[in-house]
Structures are given as structure tokens and as C-alpha cells.
N, C-alpha and C positions, 0 to 999 in steps of 0.2 A: 501302759501306753500313755504318752503325754498328750493331753487334749490340744486340739488344733485351735489356735486363737482366731476368734471371729474378726472379720474385717467388714465394717459397715460404712456405707456412704450415705450422706444426706445431701440431696441435690435440690437447690433452691433457686428459682428464677429471680434475677435481679430486676426489681421494679416491674413485676410481671404485667400488671394491667396496662401500665404506661408503655412498656416495651411492645406488647402485643398490639396495642392500638397503633403505635408508630409503624410497625411492620405492615399492618393493614392499610394505613394511609399511603405508605410508599408503594405498595402493590397497586392501589387504585390510582395514585398520581405519582409516577416515578420521579418527577422533578420537584416534588414538595420537600419541605424542610423535615428532617428527621427530628421528631419530638424529643428524642433522647439527648440531643445536642443543645437544646435550648431550655430555658426555664418553662416547664409545662407540668400539668397535673391532670389527673382523672378525678372527677367527682363533682357533686353539686349540680345545680341547674345552670347549664351554660348560658342560657338567655338571661335569667334573672340574677345569676351569680349568687345563689343561695346554696345551702347544704354544706357538706364537709369534704375534705380531701381524702380520697381513697388510695391514691398512688401518685408518686412524683418522680420527676427526672433528677439525675444527679446535679445538674446546674440549678434546679429549683431548691435542692437541699442546701446548697451553699448560701441561699438567702434565709435559711433558718426555717423553711416551710416543713411542716411535720404532717405525717399521715394522721387523720382524725381531727385535725383542727378545722374551724369554720373557713369556708371559702373567703368570706369578707376579711378575715384576719390574714389569710395568705396573700390576698391582693394588696393589703396594706404593706406587707413586707416586700412584695414584688408587683408593682402595678402592671408590668408587661407580661405577667404570667399567662401562658396560653392554657385555657381550660378545654377539655374534651369530655364528651359523654362516655358513660360506661357502655360496653358492648360485649355482653356475655356470650353471644354466639361466637364471636371471634376468640374470646378467652377459652371457651370449651374446645374450640378447634385446635388451638396451639397446645393446650394441655394434653389433649388426646394424642397429638403427634409426638410430643415429648415422651409420654408414657410408653408409646409403642417403640420409640427409639431405645429407651432404657431397657426394654424387655428383649432387645436383640443382644444385649450383653449377658443378662441373667434373668431367669423366670422369677427370681426372688425379689420382687419389687412391690413395695407397699406405698400406694398413693396416700400421702398424709393430708393433702389439700389440693386445690386446683393447680397450685404452682410449686409443689414440693413433693418429694418422694424419698423413701429409704430403700437402699439396695444392700442385700447381703452378697458380697462379692468374694466371700472366703474361698470359693472353689475355682475362681478364674484368675486369681492374681499370678499363678504360675505362667500363664500365657504372656505376661509382661515381665517375666524373669523375676517375679517378686517385687517389682518396682511399683508399689501401690500408688504413689502420687502420679506416676506416668499413666496408669490406667485411668485415674480420675481426670487427668488432663485430657486424655483421649476422648472421654465421654463429653467433657465440657466443650472441646473443640468441635466435635461432631454436631453437637446441638447448635453451636454458633454458626458453623459452615452450612449445615443442612437446613436449619430452621430459622436462622437469622437473629437469634437473641442469645444473651449470655446468662450463665448460671454460676453460682458458687457451689463448690463441692467440699463438704466437711468429711474428714476421715477419722475413724476411731474404732474401738472394739465394741462399742454399744451405741444404741440409737441416741441417747441423750448427749453424749460427748460429741458424736458426729453432728448433731443439730447445733450445738454450741459452736463448734468449729466453723460451720458454714455461715455463721453470723459475724465472723471476724471481718476484716477489711474487705470492701467490695469496690467494683464489680469484677466478674470474670476471674475469680481467684480459687485456688485449691489450698486448703488448710488442714493440718493434722492437729488432733488433740488426744494423744495417747495417754494412758494412765500415768506414765512417768513424766508427762508434761503438765499435769494438773496444777501443781504448785506454781509453775511459771506462768501458764497461760490462763487458767480458769480462776484460781483463788484471788488474784488482785482485782477482779471485776466487781463493780457495785452489785449488791445483793439484788437490786431490781432487774439486772440483766440475766439472772438465772432463769432459764426457760421453765415456765410453769409458776413462777413467782409473780403474781399480779401486784399492782400498785398498792392495794389495801394491805396485802400480806407484807410487802416490803416496808410499808410505813410502820406496821406493828413491830417488825424486827428492828427497824432503826430506832424505835422508841426505847428499846432495851439495849442499845449499843451495838447492834449487829449491822454493820455498814457494808461489808464485803462478803463475797462468797467464802473466803477464808474464815471469817468470823463465824459464819453459820456452820461450816464444816467442823470447827473446833468446839462448838457449843454442845453441851450435854443434850442427848435426845429428849429426855424427860422435860427439860426446860422448854425446848421448842414445842413439845406436845402440850405443855401447860399453856403456852401463849397462843398456839394456832389450832389446837385440837389434835387428836391422836393421828388421824390420817394425814392431814396437811403437814404436821410437824415431822412425821416420819418421811414424807416425800422430800421436804427441804433438806433434811439431814442426809438422806441417801444421795440425792442429786448433787448436793454441795461437795460430797466426797467422791463424786464421779461414778456412782453405782446405778446401774439400770439393767435389769435382767429380762426386759421385754423382748420378744422375738419380732422379726420382720414379718408382719402378717400379710404374706403374699397371696394367699388364697382368698378369693372373693367370698365374703360372708353372706349367708342367706339373708335376704332383705327382711327387715322387721317392719317396714312400712313402704308405701309407695306415695309419691307426691310429685306434683308439677307446679311451678310458679313462674310468673313473668312480671317484668317491670312494665308499668303502664306508659303509654306514649305521652300522656299528660296527667296531671294531678286529678284525682277523682274526689268529688265532694258530693253533698246530698243532692245537688242540682243536676249533675250529669251521671249519677249512679246507675239509673236504669239503662241509660244509653250506652255507657262504657263498661261498667263492672259486670252486669248480668251476662252479656255475651262472653266475656272473659271466663267467668265461672263455668259457663256451659262448655266452652272449649277445653278448659283444664280438666273438667270432670270427664270429658270424652277421652282425653289423653291418658288419664289415670286408669280409666276403665279398660282401654285397649291394652295397656301394659299388664293389668291383672289377668285379662283373658288370655293373653299370649303366654303367661307363665302358669296358667291354670291355678290361680290364687283368688281367694275372696277375702274381704275384710269386714270387720264388725264395728269399727270406730272411725267415723268420718271427722275430718278436721279442716278448718280454714285458717289462713294466716294472712296478715297484711303488714306492710311496712309504711309508717307514716312519713310525712314530709320532713320530720326531724330524725329519720332513720331508726325510730323505735319499732320493734317488732311486737305484734299482738296476735293472739290466736284464740280460737274456740274449738271445742270438740264435743261430740256426742256419740253415745253407743247406740247401735241399731238393734232391733229385736232379733234379726238374723243377719248372717254375713251376706255380702253381695259383691258382684262385679259389674253391676248394671250402671251404665252412664246416666240413665234417667234417675235412678235412686240416688246416686252420688250428687247429681245436680240439684235435685229437690232438697236434699238435706243440707248441701252447701249453701243454698240460698237462704234457708232458715237460719243457719249459724251466722252467716255474714250479716244478715239483717239485724240480728240480735247484737252482734259485735259493733256495728256502726250506728244503728238507730235505736238501740235499747235505752233503758233508763240511764245507764252509765255509758252510753255509746260514744264512740270516737267522734262522730260528726257533731254530737251535742257539745263536745269540748272544743270545736272549731278545728279539728284535725283534717288533713287531706291525706289521701292514699296514693302511694306511688308504686306499690307492689302487691300482687294478689297471689295466693297459693291455695291449692286444694290437695288434701292427702287422705290416706286411709291406712289404718293399722289394725292390730289385733287380728292377725292373718290366719287363714286356714289354707293348707296346701293340698292339692290333689285329692287323693281318696279320703283325706281327713275331713273334707268339707261336709257339713251336715245339711241334708236336704230339708227345705221348709215344707210345711204341710201343703201349701199351695203348689209348690213345685212337684211334690209327690202326687198330688191329685192330677196335675197336668200331665205328668209322665204316665200315670196309670191310664188316663183317658187316651193318650196317644197309643199306648200299647193295646188297649181294648179295641180302638178303631183299626189298628193294623191287623189284629187277630181276626176281626170281622171281615176285613178285606181279603185276607189270605184264605179264610174259609169259603168265601164267595167264589174266589178264583178256583179253588180245588173242586167245588161243585160243578162249575162251568166246564173245567177240564174233563171231569168224569163223564159229563153229558156228551161232550164232543167225541171222546174216545169210544163210548158205547155205540154212538151212531155211525162213526166213520172209521173206527178201528183204533187199536192202541197206539199206532204210529202216526196217526193223523195230526196230533198236537201234543207237544211236550214242553215242560218247563225249561227255560233257558238257563245257562250258567254264565256268571260274570267272571 
């Protein structure tokens, strides 16, 4: 029997953070300017105009503004650039709405990030008479009409090619990149545009004369592995030739850690640390604890994380003697770790850094009946059981006395 060819979609939101912020502003102020129609960007400190660009509008792109560049540099290119703050509450809202919409088409949806997902639509193309681009267009149009933002949809037989296809011209486009289109559409691209090939890897390849994806596809595997290492070399060779055997991981994986983090309302330094950071640590510890208890999970490794004013992430972690789901224990350990990270001999505050994001997490998890009881917990449980037994014995003696004096039916134990 001939194997059925897979059909994979990659759905990618166009300028996600900027688009979602624009929608939120239009909801709050219907007469306001749509940020997507003017030079605008998300990122940095709006008041001080420091930091980096994290998302941009298409009009801003025409000025040469790039994601990841300093705000000061972007403003030099476009002095009238409108800057807006990040709003992760809004981002999560629209991300959740989009994922729910995608699952109305197929349960085989893998959320790759907050603004992109893979779909295995192999089983539903017949409902569109086999017109796969029409199915992709239907999904894109529903997102645009129901949710208010646009997406690109890449179509192929595997996840990698679908991802590459969705990165072709934007916005609001549907593109195919089937195996028989690789030579025409994929191979002419610069090697740096191959998904998973970072700038450092691209530079190494360019240094030996590999400038396009076609060059990499035709290079002997052993040469690539000698230059990049066994794993990275194999990855570049496979992807350059359009091969990817990974499945759409639609089932939720068991959590390996629990964490919560938040962007601070203002920069935190050594002077306002106690006033601002400590209450945040307490709140985050409480949220993580609540999730652990809801899922009947405990963890044995506590971690804290921060993001500095220059968007660098730093973290510390420590193993506990026993696993826990207690908010007080989490908070206590998180305070120690955070103080070490910020005020220690090599602490961030000693380097003049400020903090704009704080996170608390726990890992090394134990689930359900696998959780090991501590000696203290065993003693407390044993004590409770002993007290309950004494109470029951006392009630039994009292019942026996009453029944002897007033008859067997005078008093009986109730049933719940």
C-alpha cells in the first residue's frame, strides 16, 4: 500500500507583538491610529527610549529598522517612530485565541512559540477537495476576520520546509515549499536564512565558500561535520536537502518544571530592591506553589531568574534536601538565591546592572504517589493519626456508656 504523503502547515503571526498591541489599542480607543499602518515598534523603555526593538510594523521595516537593534539606532533611522511598551498579558490572550481556533480544524497542533504553530492537516485536506492552499487560505482568513490579525501559512510535507515557506514574502500570504520545489525556492537562499543556522554557524560556512543553501546541500557531510561538529554538521546537511522526520508534537508533554515570571513596572536596583523585588518574589513563589499543589507535584530544585536592563538573562538554582510544594519554602529559598545573584561577590548590582524581569521556578519534580514523605511530614502524619485514633476510642467508650444506660437504640453513629 502506498504511504499517504503528510501535509504540514506552519502558521506564523505577522509582526505578532506589534499586531496584538495595535488590536488592543484599537479596542480601547476605536478612533486611534492603527500602529500597523505607521512606522511603529515594540521594545525598549518608552520614556527613556533605551533598550532594543522586539517587533516592528511593515512601514517601520521600510526605514531599515530591524528586530534586535538598539532603540537609539532605530530612532536615528526614523525620528517619528512610535514606540510602545511590551504587553505580555495581551500577547498571551491572542496567542491562546489563535491556538484554540487552529484546533477547530485539527487536534494535531503543536505550539512552537507564542506566535507560531505547526499543524498536521493530512486527514482533513479532502474536505477542501484536496485543494491544500485553499485550506491554508481559509485558516488565515478566519484568523484575520475573527481575531483581527494576519498570519503567513507555509505548506509542505515536513515541519522544516513548512517553516521555511512561511518565512517567504509577508504579510497575509500562503506559500508552498514541496520537495520538488526545493531547487527553485530553497537552494538560492543565503545560508544564513536556513532555519536553525545561526550567524556564527553561517560565518563558519561562508569562510569555506558555502554562501547559499544549495552550496550546503551539495557539500560532503563529513566536511560539514569537520567544520561544525557531528550534530550541527548533520543538521545543516539534512535541512539543506529538505529532510526533516520530526513529528507534529500535538500532545502536551509532562511538565519538567514549573515557573512564573513578570516584567517589573520600573527598573530595580539595590536601593529599591526590598520595596519592589521582595514582594514580587513572594507573589511568584505563591503562584508556582499553587500550580504545584493543583497538579499534585513537588519539586526539589528551586531557581530564580532575572533579565537586566540590557536584556541579558541570568539565573541561580539550588537543590533542596527534600521536595516541596510549599510557598513559604519556595519564597525562603528564592530570596537566598536572588540575594546571592544580585548582592553576592560577583553580583549584578555590584556591576551596576538594573533588573527589569524576575522569575521563580522549581524543577526535579516528583508526581503523585512517587513523592517521598519527609521525616517531619511522617511524624506530623503519625501524630494526626494517633490523635484521631484517641478521639475515636473516646467516642466509642461514650457511645457504649449511653447505650448501656438508655438502651441500644438510644444513640448510634451517623453515616455521611
